[in-house]
C-alpha positions in Angstrom: 55.0 5.3 6.2 54.7 2.9 9.2 52.5 -0.2 9.1 50.4 0.6 12.1 46.7 1.1 12.0 46.0 4.8 12.6 43.3 7.4 12.2 42.7 9.1 8.9 41.7 12.7 8.1 40.7 14.0 4.7 39.6 17.6 4.3 38.5 19.4 1.0 38.9 23.2 1.5 36.5 25.2 -0.9 34.8 28.5 -1.2 31.5 29.1 0.6 29.1 26.1 0.0 25.4 26.5 -0.6 24.0 26.4 2.9 20.8 24.5 2.2 22.8 21.7 0.6 25.7 21.6 3.0 24.3 18.9 5.4 23.5 16.5 2.6 26.9 17.3 0.8 28.9 16.5 4.0 27.0 13.3 4.8 27.3 12.0 1.2 31.0 12.9 1.0 31.8 11.0 4.1 29.5 8.1 3.5 31.0 7.2 0.1 34.6 7.6 1.4 33.8 5.1 4.3 32.0 2.6 1.9 34.8 2.6 -0.5 37.6 2.2 2.1 35.6 -0.6 3.8 35.1 -2.3 0.4 38.8 -2.1 -0.3 39.6 -3.7 3.2 41.4 -0.6 4.6 39.0 -0.1 7.5 39.7 -1.9 10.8 37.1 -3.4 13.1 35.0 -0.8 15.1 36.1 2.1 12.9 34.3 5.3 13.8 33.5 7.9 11.2 33.0 11.6 11.9 31.8 13.8 9.0 33.2 17.2 8.6 31.1 19.9 7.0 31.4 23.8 7.4 30.7 26.6 5.0 34.2 26.2 3.6 35.1 22.5 3.9 33.9 18.9 3.6 35.8 16.0 5.1 36.0 12.9 7.2 37.8 11.7 10.3 38.0 7.8 10.4 39.5 5.7 13.1 41.3 2.4 12.6 42.5 2.8 9.0 45.3 0.4 7.8 48.1 1.7 5.6 47.6 -1.3 3.4 44.8 -3.8 2.8 45.5 -7.4 3.4 46.3 -9.6 0.4 43.4 -11.6 -0.8 43.3 -15.1 -2.2 41.0 -15.2 -5.3 40.0 -18.1 -7.6 39.6 -16.8 -11.1 37.7 -18.7 -13.8 39.8 -18.7 -17.1 37.8 -20.6 -19.7 36.3 -24.0 -20.6 38.8 -26.9 -20.7 37.8 -27.6 -24.2 38.9 -24.2 -25.4 41.9 -24.0 -23.1 43.7 -27.3 -23.8 44.5 -29.2 -26.9 43.8 -32.9 -27.2 47.3 -33.6 -25.9 46.7 -31.3 -22.9 48.8 -28.4 -24.2 47.8 -24.8 -23.6 46.0 -23.2 -26.6 47.0 -19.7 -27.8 43.6 -18.6 -26.3 44.6 -19.8 -22.8 48.0 -18.2 -23.0 46.4 -14.9 -24.0 44.0 -15.1 -21.0 46.8 -15.9 -18.6 48.7 -12.8 -19.9 45.7 -10.7 -19.2 45.7 -11.7 -15.6 49.4 -11.3 -15.0 50.5 -14.9 -15.4 52.2 -17.1 -18.1 52.6 -20.7 -19.0 54.7 -21.5 -15.9 51.4 -21.5 -13.9 50.0 -24.4 -16.0 50.7 -27.1 -13.4 48.8 -25.0 -10.8 45.6 -24.6 -12.8 42.6 -26.5 -11.4 39.9 -28.3 -13.5 36.5 -27.8 -11.8 32.9 -28.4 -12.8 31.4 -25.4 -14.5 27.7 -26.3 -15.4 27.7 -29.2 -17.7 31.3 -28.9 -18.7 34.7 -28.3 -16.9 36.7 -25.1 -16.8 40.1 -24.0 -15.7 40.6 -22.0 -12.6 43.6 -20.0 -11.4 44.3 -19.4 -7.7 46.0 -16.1 -7.2 47.0 -13.9 -4.3 46.0 -10.4 -5.0 48.1 -7.8 -3.2 45.9 -5.4 -1.1 45.6 -1.7 -2.0 47.9 0.8 -0.3 46.1 3.6 1.6 47.3 6.1 -1.0 45.7 3.9 -3.8 42.5 3.2 -1.8 42.0 6.7 -0.7 42.5 8.1 -4.2 39.8 5.7 -5.4 37.5 6.5 -2.6 38.0 10.2 -3.1 37.4 10.0 -6.9 34.1 7.9 -6.2 32.9 10.4 -3.5 33.3 13.5 -5.6 31.7 11.8 -8.6 28.6 10.8 -6.5 28.3 14.1 -4.6 24.7 15.4 -4.8 25.7 18.8 -6.1 22.6 21.0 -6.6 24.4 23.0 -9.3 27.9 22.9 -10.6 30.3 25.8 -11.2 33.0 25.9 -13.9 36.2 27.6 -12.9 39.8 27.7 -14.0 42.9 26.4 -12.2 45.9 28.7 -11.7 47.4 27.6 -15.1 44.6 29.8 -16.7 43.7 27.0 -19.0 42.3 24.0 -17.2 38.6 24.1 -16.5 37.3 22.3 -13.5 33.6 21.6 -12.6 32.6 21.4 -8.9 30.0 22.8 -6.5 32.4 25.7 -5.6 36.1 26.4 -6.4 38.4 24.1 -4.3 41.7 25.4 -2.9 43.2 22.6 -0.8 43.2 19.0 0.2 44.5 17.7 3.5 45.0 13.9 3.7 46.8 12.5 6.9 47.1 9.0 8.2 48.1 9.7 11.7 50.9 12.3 11.3 51.8 10.9 7.8 50.8 12.6 4.6 48.8 10.5 2.2 49.5 11.5 -1.5 46.2 12.0 -3.4 44.9 14.4 -5.9 41.6 15.8 -7.0 40.1 18.9 -8.8 43.6 19.9 -9.9 45.0 19.8 -6.4 47.7 17.8 -4.6 47.2 16.8 -1.0 49.1 18.6 1.8 48.7 19.3 5.5 47.8 23.0 5.4 44.4 24.5 5.5 42.7 27.7 6.6 40.5 28.5 9.5 37.8 31.2 10.2 37.9 33.9 7.5 38.3 36.6 10.2 39.1 35.1 13.6 41.7 32.4 12.9 44.9 33.1 14.9 47.0 32.5 11.7 46.2 32.7 7.9 47.3 29.1 7.4 47.1 26.1 9.8 49.5 23.3 9.5 47.6 20.2 10.7 50.0 18.0 12.8 48.0 14.8 12.7 44.5 13.4 12.0 43.7 13.4 15.6 44.9 17.0 16.2 42.6 18.4 13.5 39.6 19.1 15.5 41.5 20.8 18.4 43.7 22.8 16.1 40.6 24.0 14.1 38.8 25.0 17.2 41.7 26.6 19.0 43.9 28.1 16.2 41.3 28.2 13.3 38.2 29.3 15.4 36.2 26.7 13.5 33.9 23.9 14.9 34.4 21.5 12.0 31.8 18.8 12.7 28.3 19.8 11.5 26.5 17.9 14.3 28.8 19.4 17.0 28.3 22.9 15.6 24.5 22.4 15.3 24.4 21.1 19.0 26.4 24.1 20.1 24.0 26.5 18.4 21.0 24.8 20.0 22.7 25.1 23.3 23.4 28.8 22.9 19.9 29.5 21.6 18.4 28.0 24.8 20.8 30.0 27.0 20.2 33.3 25.3 16.5 32.9 25.2 16.1 34.3 28.7 13.1 32.2 29.7 11.4 32.5 26.4 11.3 29.8 23.7 13.1 29.8 20.4 10.9 28.9 17.5 11.2 25.2 16.7 12.4 24.8 13.2 14.8 22.0 12.3 15.4 23.2 8.8 16.3 26.8 10.0 18.7 25.2 12.5 20.4 23.2 9.7 20.6 26.3 7.6 22.3 28.5 10.1 24.6 25.7 11.1 25.7 25.7 7.5 26.2 29.5 7.4 28.7 29.8 10.3 32.0 28.0 11.2 31.8 29.1 14.9 28.5 30.3 16.1 27.8 33.2 18.5 24.2 33.6 19.5 23.1 37.2 20.2 19.8 38.5 21.6 18.0 41.3 19.8 14.6 43.0 19.8 12.3 45.1 17.6 9.6 47.7 18.3 6.6 46.2 20.1 4.1 48.0 17.8 5.0 45.5 15.1 3.3 42.8 17.1 -0.1 44.1 15.9 0.8 42.3 12.7 -0.2 38.6 12.6 2.7 36.7 14.1 2.8 34.2 11.3 3.9 37.1 9.0 6.6 38.4 11.3 7.9 34.9 12.1 8.1 34.0 8.4 9.9 37.2 7.4 12.4 36.8 10.2 13.1 33.2 9.5 13.0 33.1 5.6 14.7 36.5 4.9 17.0 37.0 7.9 17.6 33.5 9.4 16.6 34.8 12.8 15.0 32.7 15.7 11.9 34.4 16.9 11.2 34.0 20.6 7.8 32.9 21.9 6.3 33.3 25.4 4.8 30.5 27.5 1.5 30.7 25.7 3.2 30.4 22.3 2.7 34.0 21.4 5.4 35.9 19.5 7.4 38.5 21.5 9.4 41.4 20.2 12.6 39.5 20.9 14.6 37.3 18.6 18.0 35.6 18.4 20.6 35.8 15.6 23.4 33.4 15.1 26.4 35.5 14.3 29.5 34.2 12.5 31.8 36.5 14.5 32.5 36.9 18.2 33.7 40.4 18.8 34.6 41.5 22.4 31.8 44.1 22.1 28.8 42.6 20.2 26.6 45.8 20.4 27.4 46.8 16.9 26.4 43.4 15.7 23.1 43.5 17.7 22.3 47.0 16.5 23.0 46.1 12.9 20.6 43.1 12.9 17.9 45.2 14.7 18.3 47.9 12.1 18.2 45.4 9.2 15.0 43.6 10.4 13.0 46.8 10.9 12.3 47.5 7.2 11.3 43.9 6.8 8.7 44.1 9.6 7.6 47.5 8.4 6.9 46.0 5.0 4.8 43.2 6.6 2.9 45.9 8.5 2.3 47.9 5.3 1.0 44.9 3.4 -1.3 43.9 6.4 -2.7 47.5 6.6 -3.2 47.8 2.8 -4.8 44.3 2.4 -7.5 45.1 5.1 -8.7 48.1 3.0 -10.5 45.6 0.8 -12.7 42.8 1.9 -12.2 39.2 0.7 -15.6 39.3 -0.9 -14.5 42.3 -3.0 -11.4 40.3 -4.2 -13.4 37.3 -5.4 -14.3 38.7 -8.9 -10.5 39.2 -9.5 -10.0 35.5 -9.4 -11.7 35.3 -12.8 -8.4 36.9 -14.2 -6.1 34.5 -12.5 -5.3 31.3 -14.6 -5.4 28.1 -12.7 -4.7 25.7 -15.4 -4.8 26.0 -19.3 -7.4 23.1 -19.5 -9.2 23.8 -16.2 -9.8 27.5 -16.5 -9.3 30.3 -13.9 -9.2 30.3 -10.2 -12.7 31.9 -10.3 -14.0 28.8 -12.1 -12.2 26.6 -9.8 -13.8 28.4 -6.8 -17.2 27.6 -8.2 -16.3 24.0 -8.6 -15.1 23.8 -5.0 -18.3 25.4 -3.9 -20.4 22.8 -5.8 -18.4 19.9 -4.4 -18.6 21.4 -0.9 -22.4 21.7 -1.2 -22.6 18.1 -2.3 -20.5 16.8 0.6 -22.4 19.1 3.1 -25.6 17.5 1.7 -24.3 13.9 2.5 -23.5 15.1 6.0 -26.7 16.9 6.6 -27.4 20.4 8.2 -28.4 23.6 6.4 -26.1 25.7 8.6 -23.1 23.5 7.7 -23.8 23.9 4.0 -24.1 27.7 4.3 -20.8 28.0 6.3 -19.0 25.8 3.9 -20.3 27.5 0.8 -19.3 30.9 2.1 -15.9 29.6 3.1 -15.5 28.0 -0.3 -16.4 31.2 -2.0 -13.7 33.3 -0.1 -11.0 30.6 0.4 -8.9 31.6 -2.6 -9.5 35.4 -2.3 -6.3 35.9 -0.2 -4.2 34.8 -3.3 -4.8 38.4 -4.5 -3.5 40.2 -1.3 -0.1 41.8 -1.1 0.9 39.7 1.9 0.3 36.4 0.2 2.0 37.8 -2.9 5.1 38.4 -0.9 4.8 35.2 1.2 2.9 32.4 -0.7 3.4 30.1 2.3 0.8 32.4 4.2 -2.1 31.6 1.8 -5.1 30.4 3.8 -3.6 31.7 7.1 -4.0 35.3 5.9 -7.5 34.5 4.6 -8.5 33.6 8.1 -7.2 36.9 9.5 -8.9 39.0 6.8 -12.2 37.0 7.2 -12.3 38.0 10.9 -11.5 41.6 10.0 -14.4 41.5 7.6 -16.8 40.5 10.5 -17.3 36.9 9.3 -18.0 34.1 11.9 -15.3 32.1 13.5 -16.6 29.0 11.8 -16.1 30.6 8.3 -12.7 32.2 9.3 -11.4 28.8 10.6 -12.6 27.1 7.4 -11.0 29.7 5.1 -7.7 29.4 7.2 -7.7 25.6 7.3 -8.9 24.6 3.9 -5.4 23.6 2.7 -4.9 21.2 5.6 -3.4 18.8 6.0 -0.6 20.5 4.1 2.1 17.8 4.9 2.5 14.5 6.7 1.7 14.9 10.3 -0.1 18.2 9.8 -3.3 18.7 11.7 -6.8 18.3 10.1 -9.1 21.4 9.8 -10.5 22.4 13.3 -14.3 22.6 12.4 -16.9 20.9 10.3 -17.1 23.7 7.6 -13.2 23.5 7.3 -13.3 19.8 6.8 -15.9 20.1 4.1 -14.1 22.8 2.2 -10.8 21.2 2.6 -12.2 17.9 1.3 -13.9 19.6 -1.6 -10.7 21.5 -2.5 -8.5 18.4 -2.6 -11.1 16.5 -4.6 -11.5 19.3 -7.0 -7.7 19.2 -7.6 -7.6 15.3 -7.9 -10.6 14.9 -10.1 -9.8 17.8 -12.3 -6.1 16.8 -13.0 -6.9 13.2 -13.4 -9.7 14.1 -15.7 -7.3 15.8 -18.0 -4.8 13.1 -17.8 -2.3 15.0 -15.6 -1.3 11.9 -13.5 2.0 11.6 -11.4 4.7 9.6 -13.1 7.6 8.0 -11.3 9.0 10.6 -8.9 7.5 13.5 -10.8 4.3 14.8 -9.2 4.3 18.6 -10.0 0.8 19.1 -8.7 1.4 17.2 -5.4 -1.4 14.9 -6.2 0.0 12.1 -3.9 -0.1 14.6 -1.1 -3.6 15.6 -1.9 -4.7 12.0 -2.0 -3.2 11.3 1.4 -5.1 14.4 2.8 -8.3 12.9 1.5 -7.5 9.6 3.1 -6.7 11.3 6.5 -10.0 13.2 6.4 -12.1 10.2 5.5 -10.4 8.0 8.1 -9.7 10.2 11.0 -12.4 12.8 11.4 -15.6 11.8 13.2 -17.5 14.0 10.9 -16.4 12.7 7.5 -15.4 9.1 8.5 -18.9 7.8 7.5 -18.4 8.9 3.9 -17.3 6.5 1.2 -14.5 7.2 -1.1 -16.3 6.4 -4.3 -19.3 8.5 -3.2 -17.2 11.6 -2.7 -15.3 11.3 -5.9 -18.6 10.8 -7.8 -20.0 13.9 -6.0 -17.1 15.9 -7.4 -17.2 14.9 -11.1 -20.5 16.8 -12.0 -18.8 20.1 -11.0 -16.6 19.9 -14.2 -19.4 19.3 -16.6 -17.9 18.4 -20.0 -14.5 19.7 -19.2 -13.1 16.3 -18.2 -13.4 12.7 -18.7 -14.8 10.8 -15.7 -11.6 9.7 -13.8 -13.4 8.0 -10.9 -12.0 4.4 -11.5 -8.4 5.6 -12.0 -8.7 7.9 -9.0 -10.0 5.2 -6.6 -7.1 3.0 -7.6 -4.7 5.9 -7.0 -6.0 6.7 -3.6 -5.9 3.0 -2.6 -2.3 2.9 -3.8 -1.6 5.9 -1.4 -3.4 4.0 1.5 -1.2 0.9 0.8 2.1 3.0 0.8 1.2 4.8 4.0 0.2 1.6 6.0 3.1 -0.6 5.0 5.2 1.4 7.4 3.1 0.0 10.2 1.8 -3.3 9.0 3.2 -6.1 6.9 2.7 -6.0 3.1 0.6 -9.3 3.5 -1.7 -7.6 6.1 -2.1 -4.5 4.0 -2.8 -6.5 0.8 -5.3 -8.7 2.6 -7.3 -5.8 3.7 -7.1 -3.6 0.6 -7.9 -6.5 -1.7 -11.5 -6.0 -0.7 -11.4 -2.3 -1.3 -13.2 -1.1 1.9 -14.5 2.2 0.6 -15.1 3.6 4.0 -11.5 4.4 4.8 -12.2 4.7 8.4 -12.5 0.9 8.6 -9.0 0.2 7.2 -7.2 0.5 10.6 -9.7 -1.7 12.4 -9.5 -4.3 9.7 -5.7 -4.2 9.8 -5.7 -4.6 13.5 -8.2 -7.5 13.2 -6.0 -9.2 10.5 -2.9 -8.8 12.6 -4.7 -10.4 15.6 -5.9 -13.2 13.4 -2.5 -13.9 11.8 -1.2 -14.5 15.4 -3.6 -17.4 16.0 -2.3 -20.9 15.6 -5.0 -21.7 13.1 -4.3 -18.7 10.9 -1.6 -20.3 8.6 -3.7 -23.4 7.8 -6.9 -21.4 7.2 -5.1 -18.8 5.0 -3.6 -21.7 2.9 -7.0 -23.3 2.6 -8.6 -20.0 1.6 -6.0 -19.7 -1.1 -6.7 -23.2 -2.3 -10.5 -22.6 -2.3 -10.1 -19.4 -4.3 -8.0 -21.3 -6.9 -10.6 -24.1 -7.1 -13.5 -21.6 -7.7 -11.5 -19.7 -10.3 -11.0 -23.0 -12.2 -14.7 -23.8 -12.2 -16.0 -24.0 -15.7 -19.5 -22.8 -14.6 -20.6 -20.1 -12.3 -20.7 -21.2 -8.6 -23.6 -20.2 -6.3 -23.1 -20.1 -2.5 -25.9 -22.6 -1.9 -25.7 -26.0 -0.1 -28.2 -28.8 -0.5 -28.1 -30.8 2.7 -29.4 -33.9 0.9 -26.3 -34.0 -1.4 -23.8 -33.9 1.5 -22.7 -37.6 1.3 -19.2 -37.7 2.9 -18.9 -37.2 6.7 -16.2 -34.6 6.2 -18.4 -32.4 4.0 -21.4 -32.9 6.5 -19.2 -31.9 9.4 -17.9 -28.7 7.5 -21.4 -27.7 6.6 -22.5 -28.1 10.1 -19.5 -26.1 11.5 -20.2 -23.4 9.0 -23.8 -23.2 10.1 -22.6 -22.6 13.6 -19.8 -20.1 12.9 -21.0 -18.1 9.9 -23.9 -16.4 11.6 -21.8 -15.4 14.7 -19.0 -14.1 12.5 -21.4 -12.3 10.3 -23.2 -10.6 13.2 -19.9 -9.4 14.7 -18.8 -8.1 11.3 -22.1 -6.1 11.0 -21.3 -4.6 14.4 -17.8 -3.6 13.3 -16.2 -6.1 15.7 -13.7 -7.3 13.0 -11.2 -9.0 15.3 -13.9 -11.0 17.1 -15.4 -11.9 13.7 -12.2 -13.4 12.5 -11.6 -15.2 15.8 -14.8 -17.2 15.2 -13.3 -18.6 12.0 -10.6 -20.4 14.0 -13.2 -23.1 14.8 -13.3 -24.1 11.1 -9.7 -25.2 10.9 -10.3 -28.9 11.8 -13.4 -29.4 9.6 -11.7 -27.5 6.7 -8.6 -29.7 7.0 -10.7 -32.9 7.2 -12.7 -31.9 4.1 -9.7 -31.5 2.0 -8.2 -34.7 3.3 -11.3 -36.7 2.7 -13.6 -35.3 0.0 -13.0 -35.1 -3.8 -14.5 -31.7 -4.8 -14.6 -32.3 -8.5 -16.7 -35.5 -8.3 -17.9 -37.0 -11.5 -21.6 -36.5 -10.6 -22.4 -32.9 -11.7 -24.9 -32.4 -8.8 -22.3 -33.5 -6.2 -19.6 -31.4 -7.7 -21.9 -28.3 -7.9 -23.0 -28.8 -4.3 -19.4 -29.2 -3.1 -18.4 -26.0 -5.0 -21.4 -24.3 -3.4 -20.2 -25.3 0.0 -16.7 -24.0 -0.7 -18.2 -20.7 -2.1 -20.2 -20.3 1.1 -17.1 -20.9 3.2 -15.1 -18.5 1.0 -17.6 -15.7 1.4 -17.8 -16.3 5.2 -14.0 -16.2 5.6 -13.4 -13.0 3.5 -15.7 -10.5 5.0 -13.0 -8.6 6.8 -10.1 -9.3 4.4 -8.9 -11.6 1.8 -7.3 -14.2 4.1 -5.6 -15.9 1.2 -3.2 -13.0 1.0 -1.8 -14.2 4.3 -0.7 -17.5 2.9 3.1 -17.9 2.5 
């Protein structure tokens, strides 16, 4: 092997990998290889990594890889001098044993260094450690990568000897490892590296490909093997072909589906297909879901976002005449669509109201009863929330929607496609002749289902959605089913974030207080649960903190949430106000003073009242502070009451000079009890004035 820096290729050839895991497997395999080679000093400056991931291979192409890492000078601590040397300065047996363990002997004694090590001295040995060869480094990197691979489920298979068992995600059949054109000797999973691999299962020009060099790999795989090896490149090619084949229509936007089909084919060929127009009478969500989930097709939408009877399929083969492939896919999808139409027709023979009694036979939770009992609790909570918001019409719509919201769980369509719960309820509500307000509320009551999802579209929907999430949270917290660590089987964190969004973003519900809506939900459970209100408020505020720390600093978030603003709609305004205040030149000094005041008040042996006796203000500095506070506090308070939080905090900037002067010239804990109490009262008044919007002490560094 020459000593020149060259590009490296490593490919592990396996049987078909699980498509939903392929992207993560490919990224992890390459990332660990790169990190390990870099740590070992085998990667050159500006090295570029390209991950390889197809249904039958994982790999990496890496530029600027050295055949051997540079030697490293290291200083190794041996042992304390008192243990290493005798009184005459001779090496002890312990030292000689230690030297032998690091590959040295007594001949290096003159080279040892005595250096301070804490309160004593120790002996140190300077050594030149040879750098790893590429074969050694790549072997170590490959072992680490395979050990850390996020395999969803391992398989156990036998090697060709018929005795040796190997565990891996899928049986492996070959390893290619090339540094430039040179073979790198590594082994893994019972295989030795070589330079041969296989291309496309059906369309490769030859059964086996001999890879000439690391840099010829991509071209050889594409031209001889009929394989686009890079996951990102193959994904981009599928996206390009989808747009080209759409014929003016729009392929459904689904990143997960695009990832999955990229993991299913080694060289994509997008083909246009269609189904009978009469199937469009079925709700498009049903048709789209069955085509995506069962067939991995891309439905096509028109300019208005409506489903058409055209769809695209990503084929793994590219025959000269694709008509048989097109007809085969059209034939396969037809029974799926017919099933959806049958379910839809059958479901509409029975109204949602007729299905409600059946919910009494569906267990919701062993300690919380049936879905029927749950529906009654959601109705009671929705009625209480509607009462807070006012309006008999709203209460009536919300009650009807809450009664019917879970009925579609008993339909054939939702039984086949659970993802359509709520959506199908909306369609069936309209078929039953119910108002659009109720239909929208039934359809939207699960919203927001995920981060970035829209809120319910109407007032009744907001009330029922809020009631539904509160019923889940209060009920499960009330029986002690709290999330732990990364385990959250009932998605309570997601439900809490949904409550936060509705209470903070919707004009209708933003007037509601968090503690009030939780308290309104508790009575619906009777004696079934312990009151979880305090724990649940804490839990929701934890979710608020987590969600806002991506936008604001931890100090800003802590400052606002320390006051527990129970109208969550105020949190954003307060955060913006605190950020603006923190940018003022006076902010740091006032935050530090606020923290100091808080500590003084905590240490007071008696309760402190926010009262000031002007007759007891003896020092000029305390008189000036009291006067400044008299001028600033009413203005700041008035702005706070108007919701002008940023302006309220700006008023406090005028207090910097008198506050600094007070602490420079006034002894708070005076010997005279009356003076001490008055000065503490002054500080308590100042503390309350400063902390209306947020706890400003949290901004102190």
